[in-house]
C-alpha angles and dihedrals in degrees: 000000000000122000137109116325098175147342134239116201116193119166127041127332115277094244092054095045129108091205135013124222127192108192116192119202129224136252109302092006135112138218085257093058088055092046093054095040102041119002095053091055096051121099103190104118127223097029121151107211120200114193115189121206119218121224106254088002094280135095093203128355103227122083114266092243095049120106111267108262122186094259091051093049091050092048092047093049092052091052094044093048090053091047090050090050088050093052088051097049091048094051089050089054093051112022116196092014110127114246128212118199111205139170147163129231107322087009087054091052089051091049090052093046088051088054092049089054089068095218133115085003114199125224091253140356122217108194109186107196101346148136140174117293112245132013132294093260092060120100103248134162117260106185103127109169108252115259094012108160110236129178112197125183138177143175115247089234104022111163094214103036113042114213088237093061092044089052094051089051092052092052092047090052090050092049087051093055100253120159094240139192123175135187129188117196121205118223094001119150121236092275141094108274130210093259092053092050089050091053093051088048093052092049091051090047092050095048092042088055090051094254131129108251110269097189088226101154116118117251 
């Protein structure tokens, strides 16, 4: 059953950090991939990064845009329960520190599903190439915390996250009252691009300074 198999923790210790960041990898990736592709390119100081590792390198086995079957629901529930427990333990380590939940691809989808659960809300969600898991006719929770800052991005022709699924997710976040910014990048490969890294950096910097995320990074 999917879920968190381990944790990688680059950056400063949580109790010495100004901001916390859980960064969730994509399908067939590792925490080391996220560290190399994203963390090493961020400039915000005093961040405690927590990079969970999925069992068998996947948070759920189905495609994100496939209808929710019982197996997918069970896998998704296991991964989301582990993610919620991780958020709780990190907040216990560093009370009153702001926490950013970020992810790429399948990790972005998992982060969004956590936000739609409405429990253990972070101070911001940064979903890099993500959408909701399942289809519109599925019974899915939709309890986004009002005013939750969310950054959602996509590639125009991404092979894993269709633009239609991205757009429906953006609309659902808007209906739920999220403070939302979205970006669509033409001709971008399935990877985290420099503007997306800059946006995550700006969110971390704002929260570390005690400000609400302004999503002020240039596209």
